[in-house]
PALO-76681 format. One record per residue: residue in three letters; x, y, z of N, C-alpha, C in turn; residue number from 1. Coordinates in nm, 2 decimals. Example, Ala and Ser with C-alpha at 12.3 -4.5 7.8 and 13.67 -1.06 7.14 Angstrom:
residues 2
[r 'ALA',[1.32,-0.57,0.78],[1.23,-0.45,0.78],[1.32,-0.33,0.78],1] [r 'SER',[1.28,-0.22,0.71],[1.37,-0.11,0.71],[1.29,0.00,0.79],2] 
//
This chain:
residues 32
[r 'MET',[9.01,-0.81,-1.66],[8.88,-0.87,-1.69],[8.77,-0.79,-1.63],1] [r 'LEU',[8.67,-0.75,-1.71],[8.56,-0.67,-1.66],[8.44,-0.76,-1.64],2] [r 'LYS',[8.39,-0.76,-1.52],[8.27,-0.85,-1.49],[8.15,-0.76,-1.47],3] [r 'VAL',[8.05,-0.79,-1.54],[7.93,-0.71,-1.53],[7.84,-0.76,-1.42],4] [r 'ASN',[7.79,-0.66,-1.34],[7.71,-0.70,-1.22],[7.57,-0.75,-1.27],5] [r 'LYS',[7.52,-0.85,-1.21],[7.39,-0.90,-1.25],[7.28,-0.80,-1.21],6] [r 'LYS',[7.31,-0.71,-1.12],[7.22,-0.61,-1.08],[7.19,-0.51,-1.19],7] [r 'GLN',[7.29,-0.50,-1.27],[7.28,-0.40,-1.38],[7.22,-0.48,-1.51],8] [r 'LYS',[7.12,-0.55,-1.49],[7.06,-0.63,-1.60],[7.01,-0.53,-1.71],9] [r 'GLY',[7.05,-0.55,-1.83],[7.00,-0.46,-1.94],[7.11,-0.36,-1.97],10] [r 'LYS',[7.19,-0.33,-1.87],[7.31,-0.24,-1.90],[7.43,-0.32,-1.94],11] [r 'VAL',[7.51,-0.26,-2.02],[7.63,-0.33,-2.06],[7.75,-0.24,-2.04],12] [r 'ILE',[7.86,-0.30,-1.99],[7.98,-0.23,-1.97],[8.08,-0.26,-2.09],13] [r 'GLN',[8.11,-0.16,-2.17],[8.20,-0.18,-2.28],[8.35,-0.17,-2.24],14] [r 'PRO',[8.42,-0.27,-2.28],[8.57,-0.27,-2.25],[8.64,-0.16,-2.33],15] [r 'PRO',[8.75,-0.12,-2.29],[8.83,-0.01,-2.36],[8.85,-0.05,-2.50],16] [r 'GLY',[8.83,0.04,-2.59],[8.86,0.02,-2.74],[8.73,-0.03,-2.81],17] [r 'MET',[8.63,-0.06,-2.73],[8.50,-0.11,-2.80],[8.39,-0.01,-2.77],18] [r 'ARG',[8.37,0.08,-2.87],[8.26,0.18,-2.85],[8.14,0.15,-2.92],19] [r 'ASP',[8.14,0.03,-2.99],[8.02,0.00,-3.06],[7.92,-0.06,-2.97],20] [r 'ALA',[7.81,0.01,-2.94],[7.71,-0.04,-2.84],[7.63,-0.15,-2.91],21] [r 'SER',[7.63,-0.15,-3.04],[7.55,-0.25,-3.11],[7.63,-0.39,-3.11],22] [r 'ARG',[7.75,-0.39,-3.07],[7.83,-0.51,-3.07],[7.86,-0.56,-2.93],23] [r 'VAL',[7.79,-0.51,-2.83],[7.82,-0.55,-2.70],[7.76,-0.69,-2.67],24] [r 'LEU',[7.82,-0.76,-2.58],[7.77,-0.89,-2.55],[7.67,-0.88,-2.43],25] [r 'PRO',[7.59,-0.99,-2.41],[7.49,-0.99,-2.31],[7.56,-0.96,-2.17],26] [r 'ALA',[7.48,-0.90,-2.08],[7.54,-0.87,-1.95],[7.59,-0.99,-1.87],27] [r 'GLU',[7.54,-1.10,-1.91],[7.58,-1.23,-1.84],[7.72,-1.27,-1.88],28] [r 'VAL',[7.77,-1.22,-1.99],[7.91,-1.26,-2.04],[8.01,-1.17,-1.97],29] [r 'CYS',[8.12,-1.24,-1.94],[8.24,-1.17,-1.88],[8.35,-1.15,-1.98],30] [r 'TRP',[8.41,-1.03,-1.98],[8.52,-1.01,-2.08],[8.65,-1.05,-2.01],31] [r 'GLN',[8.73,-1.13,-2.09],[8.86,-1.17,-2.04],[8.97,-1.09,-2.11],32] 
//
């Protein structure tokens, strides 16, 4: 599970296999 730091507001970490930057979820959401 990748958890995005709240310090990196505005930046998004894309999980492996997901290169679509236009389909990323808000930085507040954690990927499971």
